[in-house]
C-alpha positions as CSV (number, residue, x, y, z in Angstrom):
1,M,67.7,185.8,136.2
2,R,65.0,189.1,136.7
3,Q,67.1,191.4,137.7
4,F,70.2,190.5,134.7
5,L,66.7,191.1,132.4
6,G,65.8,194.3,133.7
7,A,69.3,195.6,133.5
8,V,69.1,194.7,129.8
9,L,66.0,196.2,128.8
10,V,67.1,199.5,131.2
11,L,70.2,199.5,128.5
12,E,68.5,199.1,125.4
13,L,66.0,201.3,126.2
14,A,69.2,203.7,126.8
15,A,71.2,203.0,123.9
16,S,68.1,203.6,121.6
17,A,67.3,206.9,123.3
18,A,70.5,207.7,122.2
19,V,71.0,207.0,118.6
20,A,67.5,208.6,118.0
21,E,68.6,211.8,119.4
22,E,71.9,211.5,117.3
23,R,69.8,210.5,114.4
24,R,67.7,214.3,114.6
25,G,71.3,215.9,114.7
26,I,71.8,218.8,115.7
27,R,69.6,222.3,115.6
28,F,69.4,225.5,116.0
29,W,66.5,226.8,118.9
30,N,65.8,230.8,117.9
31,L,65.3,232.6,120.7
32,T,65.4,236.1,119.8
33,A,62.7,238.3,120.2
34,D,63.0,238.1,116.0
35,T,62.9,235.7,112.7
36,V,66.5,234.7,111.4
37,K,66.5,235.3,107.5
38,E,70.7,233.7,107.5
39,L,72.3,231.7,109.6
40,S,75.3,230.7,109.1
41,L,78.6,228.9,111.6
42,S,82.5,229.3,111.0
43,P,85.1,227.1,113.8
44,A,85.5,229.6,116.4
45,G,87.5,232.5,115.1
46,Q,88.5,232.1,112.0
47,E,85.6,234.2,110.6
48,R,85.3,231.5,107.8
49,F,81.0,231.6,107.6
50,G,79.5,228.5,106.1
51,P,76.4,228.5,104.1
52,N,73.1,229.9,105.3
53,Q,71.4,227.2,107.1
54,C,67.9,229.1,106.8
55,K,67.5,226.8,103.7
56,N,67.0,223.6,105.6
57,D,64.0,225.2,106.7
58,K,60.7,224.7,104.3
59,D,60.0,228.6,104.5
60,G,63.9,229.6,104.4
61,E,63.7,231.4,107.7
62,V,63.6,230.4,111.7
63,D,60.5,231.9,113.8
64,H,60.9,233.1,117.6
65,D,60.7,229.8,119.3
66,E,61.6,227.5,115.9
67,R,64.1,225.0,115.9
68,L,65.9,224.0,112.8
69,R,68.3,221.7,111.4
70,I,72.4,222.4,111.3
71,T,74.4,220.0,108.6
72,G,77.3,219.9,107.6
73,I,79.3,220.6,110.6
74,E,81.0,218.3,113.6
75,P,80.8,219.0,116.7
76,G,82.5,221.9,118.2
77,R,82.9,225.6,119.1
78,Y,81.7,228.1,116.6
79,D,80.5,231.4,115.9
80,V,77.4,232.1,115.1
81,K,76.2,234.7,111.9
82,L,72.8,236.0,112.3
83,A,70.2,238.1,110.0
84,D,67.1,239.4,111.1
85,A,64.9,242.1,109.2
86,R,66.2,244.7,111.2
87,R,70.7,244.1,112.4
88,V,74.0,241.1,111.3
89,C,74.5,239.9,114.3
90,I,77.9,237.5,115.9
91,V,77.3,235.5,118.3
92,R,80.9,234.4,119.7
93,N,82.7,230.6,121.4
94,I,78.7,228.9,121.5
95,D,79.7,224.8,122.3
96,I,78.0,222.4,120.2
97,K,77.4,219.2,120.6
98,A,76.0,215.8,118.8
99,G,72.7,215.1,118.5
100,T,71.2,218.6,120.8
101,V,70.2,221.5,120.9
102,F,71.6,225.0,120.8
103,A,69.6,228.3,121.6
104,I,70.5,231.6,120.9
105,E,68.6,234.2,123.2
106,E,68.5,237.5,122.8
107,K,70.5,238.8,125.5
108,Q,73.2,237.2,123.4
109,L,72.7,239.6,121.0
110,T,75.3,242.0,122.1
111,E,77.5,242.5,118.7
112,C,75.4,243.5,116.2
113,T,75.2,245.8,113.0
114,K,72.3,247.5,111.5
115,R,71.2,246.5,108.4
């Protein structure tokens, strides 16, 4: 009986942790060298970028090593357009999963144009 109750407790804790992570939603982690001033997503390959997600942040931009809550999208593959003070970049085919953080690093910024 004790083993059964212990197993039930472990399962309940795991389930509550998963629900808590899901509630946090999808987040972007800025691992680029600069502050991101604009960030929008498009279903991969469709060039239909949505609203500026930086508006979800209290100061309207995402500093290096800061995380940003992403709203209005479902899990899937996306192209991400981001802009900082000096360039606009597109990072293609990012896999975004429910309740997780996706990061973009400086080395991924290969498709950029100057502002």
